[in-house]
N, C-alpha and C positions, 0 to 999 in steps of 0.2 A: 504494500500500500504506500503510495506517495504521500509525503507529509510536506509541511511548509519548508522544511530544511532542504527539500529537493528542488525548490523553486529558485529562480534567479532573482536578482534585485528588481528587475522591471516587473515581473509577475507579482512580487510582494507589494510593490508600489501600486499596481493596478488594484489589488485587493484592498489596500488602505484607502484609496480614493473612492472605490465603489461602496465601501462600508459607510462612508460619509454621505454619499449621494449616488444611489443606485440608478438614478434617472439622468445622470450626466451624459450629454451627447458624446458619441464616440470620438468626434473630432477634438472636443475639449479634453476628454480623457487622454487621448494620444498626446496632446500638447503637455499635459501635466506629467506624463511619464516619459517624455522625450522620444516618442515614436511617430511614425506616420500613421494615418488612420487604418489602412488595411492590415498591417501586422498587429496593430493594437487590437482590432476586432478579432483577428485570428487567435490571439492570446486569450481574450475574454471567452471566446467560444470553447477553447481548450480547457480553461479553468472551470467552466460550467460542466463540460463533459467529464472531467476528472473528479468532479464533486467538491472542488474547493469553494465554488459558489453554488449553494444548494437551492436558493430561491431569492426572489426580489419581493419586498413587502413595503407597504406604507405604514408608518408608525402613527397611530391615532392618539390624540390627546385624551387621556382617561377622563379628565374633568368634562370635556366637551361631549364625551360619549356617555356621560352620566354613570361612570364607574369609578367614583372618587375613592372608595374604600379599598385599600389593598391590605391583605393579611397573609401571613405565613403560618401554616398549620403543621405542627409535628404530628405524625400519625404512627401509632404503634399497632401492629396487627396481633391478634390473639394467637396466631399460628405462623410459623416460619416455613410452611410447606410451599413447594413450587405452585401447587394449585391455588393456594391463597394469594400468592403474589400475582399470578396471572389474572385472577378474578379482580383483585384490587386495581391492577394496571388498566384493565379494560374499563372499569367504572370511572377511573380518572380521565381516560380518553373521551368518555361519553359526557362528562360534565362541562358545559361551556364556561362556567365560572372559573374553572381551573386553567390558569395560564401556564403554569409549570408544575411538574411533578418529578422529583428525583428520589430514587432509592438511595439511602445513605447508610454509612456505617456509624455506629455510636449507640446512644441510648434510645433511639427510636428507629423505625424502619424507613419512613418517607418524610420528605419535606415538600409541601405543596404551597404554591402561591396562587391566591385567588384575587379576583377583582369583582366587586359588586358595587351597587349604588350607594348603600349606606348600612348602618348597623342593623336596621330591620331586615334588609336583604341578607346580611351575613347570618343573622339569627335563623332565618328561614333555610339558608343553605346548610347550616350546621344541623339544625333540627330535622329537616325534611329529607335532605340528600345524604349528607355525610353519616348521620346517625343511623340511616337505614342500611348501611353496608355492614353485613354481619361479621365480616372478618376483622373489623376494627375493635381493639380493646381499649384504646385511650388516645386522646388528642390534647394538644396544647396549642393555643393560638397566640400569635403576636401581631397586633394591629399596627400598621405603619402610621406614625404621627406626621412625619415629614420626610419627603423623598430627597435626600441629600445628594446622592449621585445615582444615576441610572443610565448605564451605557448599553448599547446593543453591539457596538463594534468590538471585535477581539483585538488585542494588542499584538500587532505584527511588526517586527523589526525590519526596516528596509535596508 
């Protein structure tokens, strides 16, 4: 599997620029990475094909989307069986409020990030959706008070 260390400086610079602006015109991107447009576009297509660029998205402001409340929830399952993990993983994929779900090592099994409108919607999510999952034995919630830093770009050295 190719990793970032297999890429040359120009490829890494392309990734850095595209993480900041995925809609940058190819001609402008080419200028920023000191290439002509055709080889620049060929490199972008190769980076997409090789999986370095997995998709392009628009980042929506959570406040404008009426999803102001962000919370992180530690989840501990009652059983550490493969079947329990698979069931829980599928439930998380099916819940639109769940933005991220990671299986973690430590004192609990999963850390999930949710976005909802307000505390009432959080209460409904917890009581009606999360509590209905049989495999969960315990949860702990951390509600975000202030978003100090939130980045989507990965740090790539050029």
